[in-house]
C-alpha positions as CSV (number, residue, x, y, z in Angstrom):
1,M,-114.9,30.5,241.7
2,Q,-112.4,28.9,243.3
3,K,-110.6,25.8,241.5
4,V,-108.9,23.2,242.9
5,D,-107.0,20.5,241.2
6,F,-107.1,16.7,243.0
7,E,-104.6,14.3,242.0
8,L,-106.4,10.7,242.5
9,T,-103.6,7.9,243.0
10,S,-106.3,5.6,242.9
11,E,-109.2,4.0,240.7
12,F,-111.5,6.3,242.7
13,I,-112.3,8.4,245.7
14,E,-115.6,8.3,247.6
15,L,-117.2,11.9,247.6
16,N,-117.5,12.8,251.1
17,Q,-113.9,11.9,251.8
18,L,-112.8,13.7,248.5
19,L,-114.4,16.9,250.1
20,K,-112.1,16.2,253.2
21,V,-109.2,15.9,251.7
22,V,-109.4,18.8,249.3
23,G,-110.4,20.9,252.9
24,L,-114.4,22.1,252.1
25,C,-114.9,20.1,255.5
26,D,-113.1,18.3,258.3
27,S,-114.3,15.2,258.7
28,G,-115.7,12.5,256.4
29,G,-119.1,13.0,258.5
30,A,-119.1,16.5,257.4
31,G,-118.7,15.9,254.0
32,K,-121.9,13.5,254.3
33,Q,-123.7,16.2,255.7
34,I,-122.7,18.6,253.1
35,V,-123.7,16.1,250.0
36,A,-127.0,15.2,252.1
37,S,-127.6,19.1,252.0
38,G,-128.5,19.0,247.8
39,D,-125.4,21.4,247.4
40,V,-122.9,18.9,245.5
41,R,-122.8,18.9,241.9
42,V,-120.8,15.9,240.0
43,D,-120.5,16.5,236.3
44,G,-123.0,19.3,236.6
45,K,-125.8,17.4,238.2
46,Q,-126.8,17.1,241.7
47,E,-125.1,14.4,243.5
48,L,-127.1,13.0,246.7
49,R,-125.0,9.8,247.1
50,K,-122.5,10.4,249.9
51,T,-120.2,7.6,249.0
52,A,-120.6,8.0,245.4
53,K,-117.4,6.6,243.9
54,I,-115.7,9.8,241.9
55,R,-113.0,8.8,239.0
56,A,-110.6,11.0,237.2
57,G,-111.7,13.0,234.6
58,Q,-115.3,14.3,236.8
59,Q,-115.8,17.3,238.2
60,V,-117.2,18.6,241.4
61,A,-119.1,21.3,242.5
62,V,-119.5,22.7,246.0
63,G,-121.1,26.6,246.2
64,D,-118.2,28.7,244.0
65,V,-115.6,25.8,244.3
66,R,-115.0,23.2,241.6
67,I,-112.8,20.7,242.0
68,A,-110.9,18.8,238.7
69,V,-109.9,15.5,239.4
70,K,-107.1,14.5,237.6
71,G,-105.4,11.2,237.8
72,N,-102.7,8.6,236.0
73,V,-105.0,5.6,236.1
74,P,-104.7,3.9,232.8
75,G,-107.7,4.3,230.6
76,R,-108.4,7.7,232.1
């Protein structure tokens, strides 16, 4: 299993954009296809909303890759 830490610099990031910026795909459109395939889990639950708002403290899993979303946003 590969673990990736992502430092959030705003309140949230859209799921398809997160997949792009951590290098799991080349574009936001490709990220949307990955989400639509049903292979993405957020906090252990399947996520099919391509632009779901991902916030600090959440965990995103795609196959054997785990993304821990960190942030310095107050209250997170």
